[in-house]
C-alpha positions, 0 to 999 in steps of 0.5 A, spaced: 191 820 427 191 826 426 184 831 427 184 834 420 183 828 414 186 830 408 180 832 404 179 830 396 180 837 396 182 841 401 180 848 401 187 850 404 193 848 408 196 852 413 205 849 414 210 853 419 211 858 414 205 860 410 198 858 409 196 856 402 188 857 400 184 856 395 180 862 393 176 865 387 180 869 382 180 874 377 185 871 371 185 878 368 188 880 374 192 874 374 195 875 367 196 882 368 201 881 374 204 876 369 204 881 364 208 887 369 213 882 372 213 874 370 212 870 376 208 875 380 202 871 377 203 865 379 205 867 387 198 871 386 195 863 386 201 861 391 204 856 387 211 859 389 216 854 386 213 857 379 213 864 381 220 864 384 223 860 378 220 865 373 222 871 378 229 869 377 229 867 369 226 874 369 232 877 372 237 873 369 235 875 362 232 882 362 240 883 365 242 879 359 238 882 354 238 889 358 231 890 357 230 895 363 234 900 359 231 899 352 224 901 356 227 906 360 230 909 353 224 908 350 220 912 354 224 918 355 223 917 346 230 916 346 229 911 340 236 910 336 239 909 344 234 903 346 235 899 340 242 899 340 243 896 349 238 891 347 241 884 346 236 881 340 240 875 341 237 875 349 231 878 348 228 872 343 230 868 349 226 872 352 219 873 348 218 865 349 218 864 356 214 871 358 208 869 353 208 863 357 208 866 364 202 871 362 197 865 358 199 859 364 197 865 370 190 865 366 190 858 365 191 856 372 186 861 375 180 859 370 182 851 373 183 853 380 177 857 381 173 851 379 177 847 384 176 852 389 167 852 387 168 843 388 173 845 395 166 849 397 161 845 396 166 838 399 166 843 405 172 841 407 175 840 415 180 847 415 185 846 420 185 853 425 192 851 427 200 849 425 205 849 431 212 845 429 220 848 432 221 853 426 215 857 427 206 857 430 201 859 424 194 861 426 188 862 422 186 869 425 183 877 423 188 881 420 187 888 418 189 890 410 190 895 411 196 894 417 199 889 411 199 895 405 201 900 410 208 895 412 208 893 405 208 900 403 215 902 408 219 896 405 217 891 400 216 884 405 213 887 411 207 886 409 207 879 408 210 878 414 205 881 418 200 875 415 204 870 416 206 870 408 213 868 411 216 864 405 214 870 400 215 875 404 222 873 405 224 873 398 221 879 397 225 882 402 231 879 399 230 881 393 228 888 393 235 890 398 238 886 392 235 890 387 235 897 391 244 895 392 245 894 384 241 899 383 244 904 387 237 907 390 239 909 398 245 913 395 240 917 390 235 918 395 240 921 400 243 925 394 237 928 392 235 930 398 242 934 399 239 938 392 245 934 389 241 932 383 247 931 378 251 925 381 244 922 384 243 921 376 248 919 374 249 914 380 243 911 379 243 904 374 237 905 371 237 898 369 236 896 375 232 901 378 226 900 373 224 893 376 221 897 382 215 900 379 213 893 378 215 890 384 211 896 390 206 896 386 205 888 386 207 886 394 201 892 395 196 889 391 198 881 395 199 883 401 193 887 402 188 882 398 192 876 402 189 880 409 183 879 406 183 872 404 186 869 411 180 873 413 175 870 411 178 863 411 178 865 418 170 865 417 169 859 413 173 855 419 169 858 425 162 857 421 165 850 421 166 849 427 160 853 430 155 848 425 158 841 428 158 843 435 152 848 436 147 847 431 147 839 431 138 837 431 139 835 438 143 841 442 137 844 445 138 851 446 138 855 454 133 858 456 
């Protein structure tokens, strides 16, 4: 029988590959990341299936409608070319699900914040370690700035540092695909050599325009994730100390 029985409202769940935790979040922050890139707000809430589906849908529909190119030409002031490249038929399909992602991220945050308050009041037991054939995951103190630094060097590495393996691997693979189809490594190499004209020609802006939203999100998520897990570690330690060293019959040594 498990030492950590299933609570009515568990505060966290440890698996071999990730730690899912209830933590109060600002609904507007989640809505903002859902606005900047559909699916990112759901990843903040640890709703990975919904988040991955929305991210993949965003990629498919954005490529079909050429939305990134339209944004690029709009920012460049070439409005007529922006209107020419966008496929209105796909764009109409895009709008409804895009708005749903923002609304659902906000709504879920409000509901989950209430569940978080109830879970803390219940003071459910926390599982400090999960061990299996594939991996080992345990609650521990990690430095948020280290997670941020690794995320700056390459998306996904900061998540692997805090043991968010599922999200980390997905972001890592997703970024590699964008870098490959956007020809960004070649463009950076040519820029360093001073060959700016060829670098501009080889760069595929439809793919490259994904990166700003991705980089901003992974920096935030890795940093905040490290803080959340540190707080969870402290909660588990406090509960353990209360139950084992603060009982009425416990006699303090003098």
